[in-house]
VOPAMAR-229154 format. One record per atom (N, C-alpha, C, O): atom name; x, y, z; chain; residue number from 1; residue in one letter. Coordinates in nm, 2 decimals, always signed. Each point is the difference from the previous one (the first is absolute). Layout:
BEGIN
[node CA [X Y Z] A NUM a]
...
% end
This chain:
BEGIN
[node N [+0.58 -2.10 -0.40] A 1 m]
[node CA [+0.13 -0.01 -0.05] A 1 m]
[node C [+0.07 +0.13 +0.02] A 1 m]
[node O [-0.06 +0.11 -0.03] A 1 m]
[node N [+0.18 -0.11 +0.07] A 2 s]
[node CA [+0.09 +0.12 +0.02] A 2 s]
[node C [+0.07 +0.04 -0.13] A 2 s]
[node O [+0.03 -0.09 -0.08] A 2 s]
[node N [-0.01 +0.21 +0.06] A 3 k]
[node CA [+0.07 +0.06 -0.11] A 3 k]
[node C [+0.13 +0.06 +0.05] A 3 k]
[node O [+0.00 +0.07 +0.10] A 3 k]
[node N [+0.10 -0.09 -0.17] A 4 r]
[node CA [+0.13 +0.05 +0.04] A 4 r]
[node C [+0.02 +0.15 -0.07] A 4 r]
[node O [-0.03 +0.02 -0.11] A 4 r]
[node N [+0.08 +0.07 +0.20] A 5 v]
[node CA [+0.03 +0.14 -0.06] A 5 v]
[node C [+0.14 +0.03 +0.04] A 5 v]
[node O [+0.05 -0.02 +0.11] A 5 v]
[node N [+0.02 +0.09 -0.21] A 6 t]
[node CA [+0.13 +0.03 +0.02] A 6 t]
[node C [+0.01 +0.16 +0.01] A 6 t]
[node O [-0.06 +0.07 -0.09] A 6 t]
[node N [+0.12 -0.02 +0.19] A 7 i]
[node CA [+0.02 +0.14 +0.01] A 7 i]
[node C [+0.15 +0.04 +0.03] A 7 i]
[node O [+0.07 -0.09 +0.06] A 7 i]
[node N [-0.03 +0.21 -0.09] A 8 c]
[node CA [+0.13 +0.04 +0.03] A 8 c]
[node C [+0.00 +0.10 +0.11] A 8 c]
[node O [-0.08 +0.09 +0.01] A 8 c]
[node N [+0.17 -0.12 +0.09] A 9 l]
[node CA [+0.01 +0.09 +0.11] A 9 l]
[node C [+0.14 +0.05 +0.02] A 9 l]
[node O [+0.10 -0.07 -0.03] A 9 l]
[node N [-0.09 +0.19 +0.08] A 10 d]
[node CA [+0.13 +0.06 +0.04] A 10 d]
[node C [+0.06 -0.10 +0.11] A 10 d]
[node O [-0.08 -0.05 +0.08] A 10 d]
[node N [+0.21 +0.03 -0.09] A 11 e]
[node CA [+0.06 -0.09 +0.10] A 11 e]
[node C [-0.03 +0.04 +0.15] A 11 e]
[node O [-0.03 -0.09 +0.08] A 11 e]
[node N [+0.05 +0.21 -0.05] A 12 k]
[node CA [-0.03 +0.05 +0.14] A 12 k]
[node C [-0.15 -0.03 +0.04] A 12 k]
[node O [-0.02 -0.04 +0.11] A 12 k]
[node N [-0.07 +0.07 -0.21] A 13 f]
[node CA [-0.14 -0.03 +0.04] A 13 f]
[node C [-0.02 -0.14 +0.01] A 13 f]
[node O [-0.08 -0.04 +0.09] A 13 f]
[node N [+0.14 -0.04 -0.17] A 14 h]
[node CA [-0.02 -0.15 +0.01] A 14 h]
[node C [+0.06 -0.05 +0.14] A 14 h]
[node O [-0.06 -0.09 +0.07] A 14 h]
[node N [+0.17 +0.15 -0.03] A 15 e]
[node CA [+0.05 -0.05 +0.14] A 15 e]
[node C [-0.10 +0.05 +0.11] A 15 e]
[node O [-0.02 -0.08 +0.09] A 15 e]
[node N [-0.03 +0.20 -0.10] A 16 r]
[node CA [-0.10 +0.04 +0.10] A 16 r]
[node C [-0.12 -0.09 -0.01] A 16 r]
[node O [-0.05 -0.04 +0.11] A 16 r]
[node N [+0.00 +0.00 -0.22] A 17 l]
[node CA [-0.11 -0.09 -0.02] A 17 l]
[node C [+0.03 -0.13 +0.07] A 17 l]
[node O [-0.09 -0.05 +0.07] A 17 l]
[node N [+0.21 -0.01 -0.10] A 18 k]
[node CA [+0.04 -0.13 +0.06] A 18 k]
[node C [+0.00 +0.02 +0.15] A 18 k]
[node O [-0.04 -0.10 +0.07] A 18 k]
[node N [+0.09 +0.20 -0.02] A 19 a]
[node CA [+0.02 +0.02 +0.15] A 19 a]
[node C [-0.14 +0.01 +0.06] A 19 a]
[node O [-0.03 -0.05 +0.11] A 19 a]
[node N [-0.07 +0.12 -0.18] A 20 r]
[node CA [-0.13 +0.02 +0.06] A 20 r]
[node C [-0.07 -0.14 +0.00] A 20 r]
[node O [-0.06 -0.04 +0.10] A 20 r]
[node N [+0.08 -0.04 -0.21] A 21 a]
[node CA [-0.07 -0.13 -0.01] A 21 a]
[node C [+0.06 -0.09 +0.11] A 21 a]
[node O [-0.08 -0.07 +0.07] A 21 a]
[node N [+0.21 +0.08 -0.05] A 22 a]
[node CA [+0.07 -0.09 +0.11] A 22 a]
[node C [-0.06 +0.05 +0.14] A 22 a]
[node O [-0.03 -0.09 +0.08] A 22 a]
[node N [+0.02 +0.21 -0.06] A 23 a]
[node CA [-0.05 +0.05 +0.13] A 23 a]
[node C [-0.14 -0.04 +0.03] A 23 a]
[node O [-0.04 -0.02 +0.11] A 23 a]
[node N [-0.04 +0.00 -0.22] A 24 q]
[node CA [-0.14 -0.04 +0.02] A 24 q]
[node C [-0.01 -0.15 -0.01] A 24 q]
[node O [-0.11 -0.06 +0.01] A 24 q]
[node N [+0.23 -0.02 -0.03] A 25 g]
[node CA [-0.01 -0.14 -0.01] A 25 g]
[node C [-0.07 -0.05 -0.12] A 25 g]
[node O [-0.07 -0.10 +0.00] A 25 g]
[node N [+0.09 +0.17 -0.11] A 26 t]
[node CA [-0.07 -0.04 -0.13] A 26 t]
[node C [+0.11 +0.01 -0.11] A 26 t]
[node O [+0.11 +0.03 +0.02] A 26 t]
[node N [-0.17 -0.05 -0.14] A 27 t]
[node CA [+0.09 +0.01 -0.13] A 27 t]
[node C [-0.03 +0.13 -0.06] A 27 t]
[node O [-0.10 +0.07 +0.02] A 27 t]
[node N [+0.20 -0.03 -0.11] A 28 v]
[node CA [-0.02 +0.12 -0.08] A 28 v]
[node C [-0.13 -0.01 -0.09] A 28 v]
[node O [-0.07 +0.09 -0.01] A 28 v]
[node N [+0.06 -0.21 -0.04] A 29 t]
[node CA [-0.12 -0.02 -0.09] A 29 t]
[node C [-0.13 +0.01 +0.08] A 29 t]
[node O [-0.10 +0.07 -0.04] A 29 t]
[node N [+0.09 -0.13 +0.16] A 30 a]
[node CA [-0.12 +0.02 +0.08] A 30 a]
[node C [-0.02 +0.14 +0.05] A 30 a]
[node O [-0.11 +0.04 +0.01] A 30 a]
[node N [+0.22 +0.03 +0.02] A 31 l]
[node CA [-0.02 +0.14 +0.04] A 31 l]
[node C [-0.05 +0.09 -0.11] A 31 l]
[node O [-0.09 +0.08 +0.02] A 31 l]
[node N [+0.15 -0.10 -0.14] A 32 i]
[node CA [-0.05 +0.08 -0.12] A 32 i]
[node C [-0.15 -0.03 -0.03] A 32 i]
[node O [-0.08 +0.09 -0.03] A 32 i]
[node N [+0.05 -0.23 +0.04] A 33 t]
[node CA [-0.14 -0.04 -0.02] A 33 t]
[node C [-0.10 +0.06 +0.10] A 33 t]
[node O [-0.11 +0.05 -0.04] A 33 t]
[node N [+0.15 -0.05 +0.16] A 34 e]
[node CA [-0.08 +0.06 +0.11] A 34 e]
[node C [-0.02 +0.15 -0.03] A 34 e]
[node O [-0.12 +0.04 +0.00] A 34 e]
[node N [+0.22 +0.03 -0.02] A 35 v]
[node CA [-0.01 +0.14 -0.01] A 35 v]
[node C [-0.08 +0.04 -0.13] A 35 v]
[node O [-0.08 +0.09 +0.00] A 35 v]
[node N [+0.10 -0.16 -0.11] A 36 t]
[node CA [-0.07 +0.02 -0.12] A 36 t]
[node C [-0.16 -0.03 +0.02] A 36 t]
[node O [-0.08 +0.08 -0.05] A 36 t]
[node N [+0.06 -0.19 +0.11] A 37 m]
[node CA [-0.14 -0.03 +0.02] A 37 m]
[node C [-0.07 +0.10 +0.09] A 37 m]
[node O [-0.11 +0.04 -0.02] A 37 m]
[node N [+0.18 +0.00 +0.13] A 38 r]
[node CA [-0.06 +0.10 +0.08] A 38 r]
[node C [-0.02 +0.13 -0.07] A 38 r]
[node O [-0.11 +0.07 +0.01] A 38 r]
[node N [+0.19 -0.03 -0.09] A 39 e]
[node CA [-0.01 +0.13 -0.09] A 39 e]
[node C [-0.12 -0.02 -0.09] A 39 e]
[node O [-0.08 +0.10 -0.02] A 39 e]
[node N [+0.07 -0.21 -0.05] A 40 l]
[node CA [-0.11 -0.02 -0.09] A 40 l]
[node C [-0.14 -0.01 +0.08] A 40 l]
[node O [-0.10 +0.05 -0.05] A 40 l]
[node N [+0.10 -0.10 +0.17] A 41 d]
[node CA [-0.12 -0.01 +0.08] A 41 d]
[node C [-0.04 +0.14 +0.04] A 41 d]
[node O [-0.12 +0.03 +0.00] A 41 d]
[node N [+0.22 +0.06 +0.04] A 42 e]
[node CA [-0.03 +0.13 +0.04] A 42 e]
[node C [-0.06 +0.08 -0.12] A 42 e]
[node O [-0.10 +0.07 +0.02] A 42 e]
[node N [+0.15 -0.09 -0.14] A 43 d]
[node CA [-0.05 +0.07 -0.12] A 43 d]
[node C [-0.14 -0.05 -0.03] A 43 d]
[node O [-0.09 +0.08 -0.03] A 43 d]
[node N [+0.06 -0.21 +0.05] A 44 r]
[node CA [-0.13 -0.05 -0.01] A 44 r]
[node C [-0.10 +0.06 +0.10] A 44 r]
[node O [-0.11 +0.04 -0.04] A 44 r]
[node N [+0.15 -0.04 +0.16] A 45 e]
[node CA [-0.09 +0.06 +0.10] A 45 e]
[node C [-0.03 +0.15 -0.02] A 45 e]
[node O [-0.11 +0.04 +0.02] A 45 e]
[node N [+0.22 +0.03 -0.07] A 46 q]
[node CA [-0.03 +0.15 -0.03] A 46 q]
[node C [-0.09 +0.01 -0.12] A 46 q]
[node O [-0.09 +0.08 +0.00] A 46 q]
[node N [+0.10 -0.17 -0.10] A 47 f]
[node CA [-0.09 +0.01 -0.11] A 47 f]
[node C [-0.14 -0.03 +0.04] A 47 f]
[node O [-0.09 +0.07 -0.04] A 47 f]
[node N [+0.07 -0.18 +0.12] A 48 l]
[node CA [-0.13 -0.03 +0.05] A 48 l]
[node C [-0.07 +0.11 +0.09] A 48 l]
[node O [-0.12 +0.02 -0.01] A 48 l]
[node N [+0.20 +0.04 +0.09] A 49 a]
[node CA [-0.05 +0.11 +0.07] A 49 a]
[node C [-0.04 +0.11 -0.09] A 49 a]
[node O [-0.11 +0.06 +0.02] A 49 a]
[node N [+0.19 -0.03 -0.12] A 50 g]
[node CA [-0.04 +0.10 -0.10] A 50 g]
[node C [-0.13 -0.03 -0.07] A 50 g]
[node O [-0.08 +0.09 -0.03] A 50 g]
[node N [+0.06 -0.22 +0.00] A 51 v]
[node CA [-0.13 -0.05 -0.06] A 51 v]
[node C [-0.11 +0.03 +0.09] A 51 v]
[node O [-0.11 +0.04 -0.05] A 51 v]
[node N [+0.12 -0.07 +0.18] A 52 d]
[node CA [-0.11 +0.02 +0.09] A 52 d]
[node C [-0.03 +0.15 +0.02] A 52 d]
[node O [-0.12 +0.03 +0.00] A 52 d]
[node N [+0.22 +0.05 +0.00] A 53 e]
[node CA [-0.02 +0.14 +0.01] A 53 e]
[node C [-0.07 +0.05 -0.13] A 53 e]
[node O [-0.10 +0.08 +0.01] A 53 e]
[node N [+0.14 -0.12 -0.12] A 54 f]
[node CA [-0.07 +0.04 -0.13] A 54 f]
[node C [-0.14 -0.04 +0.00] A 54 f]
[node O [-0.09 +0.08 -0.04] A 54 f]
[node N [+0.06 -0.21 +0.09] A 55 a]
[node CA [-0.14 -0.05 +0.00] A 55 a]
[node C [-0.09 +0.09 +0.09] A 55 a]
[node O [-0.11 +0.03 -0.04] A 55 a]
[node N [+0.17 +0.02 +0.16] A 56 e]
[node CA [-0.08 +0.08 +0.08] A 56 e]
[node C [-0.03 +0.14 -0.06] A 56 e]
[node O [-0.11 +0.05 +0.00] A 56 e]
[node N [+0.22 +0.00 -0.06] A 57 i]
[node CA [-0.03 +0.13 -0.08] A 57 i]
[node C [-0.09 -0.01 -0.11] A 57 i]
[node O [-0.08 +0.08 -0.02] A 57 i]
[node N [+0.09 -0.19 -0.05] A 58 w]
[node CA [-0.09 -0.03 -0.12] A 58 w]
[node C [-0.14 -0.01 +0.04] A 58 w]
[node O [-0.09 +0.05 -0.06] A 58 w]
[node N [+0.06 -0.12 +0.17] A 59 d]
[node CA [-0.13 -0.01 +0.06] A 59 d]
[node C [-0.06 +0.14 +0.03] A 59 d]
[node O [-0.12 +0.03 -0.03] A 59 d]
[node N [+0.20 +0.06 +0.10] A 60 y]
[node CA [-0.04 +0.13 +0.02] A 60 y]
[node C [-0.03 +0.07 -0.12] A 60 y]
[node O [-0.11 +0.07 -0.02] A 60 y]
[node N [+0.20 -0.07 -0.08] A 61 f]
[node CA [-0.02 +0.07 -0.13] A 61 f]
[node C [-0.13 -0.04 -0.06] A 61 f]
[node O [-0.07 +0.08 -0.05] A 61 f]
[node N [+0.04 -0.22 +0.04] A 62 q]
[node CA [-0.12 -0.04 -0.07] A 62 q]
[node C [-0.12 +0.05 +0.08] A 62 q]
[node O [-0.10 +0.04 -0.06] A 62 q]
[node N [+0.10 -0.04 +0.19] A 63 e]
[node CA [-0.11 +0.04 +0.08] A 63 e]
[node C [-0.02 +0.15 -0.03] A 63 e]
[node O [-0.12 +0.05 -0.01] A 63 e]
[node N [+0.23 +0.03 +0.01] A 64 r]
[node CA [-0.01 +0.14 -0.02] A 64 r]
[node C [-0.04 +0.05 -0.13] A 64 r]
[node O [-0.08 +0.10 -0.02] A 64 r]
[node N [+0.13 -0.17 -0.09] A 65 f]
[node CA [-0.01 +0.05 -0.13] A 65 f]
[node C [-0.08 -0.09 -0.09] A 65 f]
[node O [-0.03 +0.04 -0.12] A 65 f]
[node N [+0.00 -0.15 +0.16] A 66 g]
[node CA [-0.07 -0.10 -0.08] A 66 g]
[node C [+0.09 -0.11 -0.05] A 66 g]
[node O [+0.12 +0.01 +0.01] A 66 g]
[node N [-0.19 -0.11 -0.07] A 67 k]
[node CA [+0.08 -0.11 -0.06] A 67 k]
[node C [+0.09 +0.04 -0.10] A 67 k]
[node O [+0.10 -0.07 -0.02] A 67 k]
[node N [-0.13 +0.17 -0.07] A 68 s]
[node CA [+0.09 +0.04 -0.10] A 68 s]
[node C [+0.01 +0.15 -0.01] A 68 s]
[node O [-0.10 +0.07 -0.03] A 68 s]
[node N [+0.22 -0.02 +0.07] A 69 a]
[node CA [+0.01 +0.15 +0.00] A 69 a]
[node C [+0.08 +0.04 -0.13] A 69 a]
[node O [+0.05 +0.12 +0.00] A 69 a]
[node N [-0.03 -0.20 -0.09] A 70 r]
[node CA [+0.07 +0.03 -0.12] A 70 r]
[node C [-0.09 +0.09 -0.09] A 70 r]
[node O [-0.12 -0.03 -0.02] A 70 r]
[node N [+0.18 +0.13 -0.04] A 71 p]
[node CA [-0.09 +0.09 -0.09] A 71 p]
[node C [-0.05 -0.09 -0.11] A 71 p]
[node O [+0.06 -0.09 -0.05] A 71 p]
[node N [-0.18 +0.12 +0.01] A 72 g]
[node CA [-0.06 -0.08 -0.12] A 72 g]
[node C [-0.05 -0.14 +0.03] A 72 g]
[node O [-0.04 -0.07 -0.09] A 72 g]
[node N [+0.05 +0.03 +0.22] A 73 k]
[node CA [-0.04 -0.13 +0.04] A 73 k]
[node C [-0.11 +0.01 +0.09] A 73 k]
[node O [+0.01 +0.07 +0.10] A 73 k]
[node N [-0.12 -0.14 -0.12] A 74 s]
[node CA [-0.11 +0.01 +0.09] A 74 s]
[node C [+0.02 -0.08 +0.13] A 74 s]
[node O [+0.06 -0.11 +0.00] A 74 s]
[node N [-0.12 +0.15 +0.11] A 75 a]
[node CA [+0.02 -0.08 +0.12] A 75 a]
[node C [-0.10 -0.11 -0.01] A 75 a]
[node O [-0.11 +0.01 -0.07] A 75 a]
[node N [+0.14 -0.11 +0.15] A 76 g]
[node CA [-0.09 -0.12 +0.00] A 76 g]
[node C [+0.06 -0.12 -0.07] A 76 g]
[node O [+0.10 +0.01 -0.07] A 76 g]
[node N [-0.18 -0.12 +0.07] A 77 p]
[node CA [+0.05 -0.12 -0.06] A 77 p]
[node C [+0.00 +0.01 -0.14] A 77 p]
[node O [-0.08 +0.07 -0.06] A 77 p]
[node N [+0.17 -0.15 -0.01] A 78 t]
[node CA [+0.01 +0.00 -0.14] A 78 t]
[node C [-0.02 -0.15 -0.04] A 78 t]
[node O [+0.04 -0.09 +0.08] A 78 t]
[node N [-0.09 +0.07 -0.20] A 79 g]
[node CA [-0.01 -0.14 -0.05] A 79 g]
[node C [-0.05 +0.00 -0.14] A 79 g]
[node O [-0.02 +0.11 -0.06] A 79 g]
[node N [+0.02 -0.23 +0.01] A 80 p]
[node CA [-0.04 -0.01 -0.14] A 80 p]
[node C [-0.15 +0.03 -0.02] A 80 p]
[node O [-0.05 +0.00 -0.12] A 80 p]
% end
């Protein structure tokens, strides 16, 4: 189900937006949706790339310093 969103745009910007949509053979709504989805997908990809990089660094850290490098915490498995 789609949700309706209302935004306020400067008149000149709205005209530019309408012209761009017309030049691409689409609607203003479709253009805004496409650009927004692309932006969110790029953010997601950057986040996931950061997670991968962190995982690699974390693996190195654990190999180099042990499973727990926090002061006062013993290395190795913990359990009840």
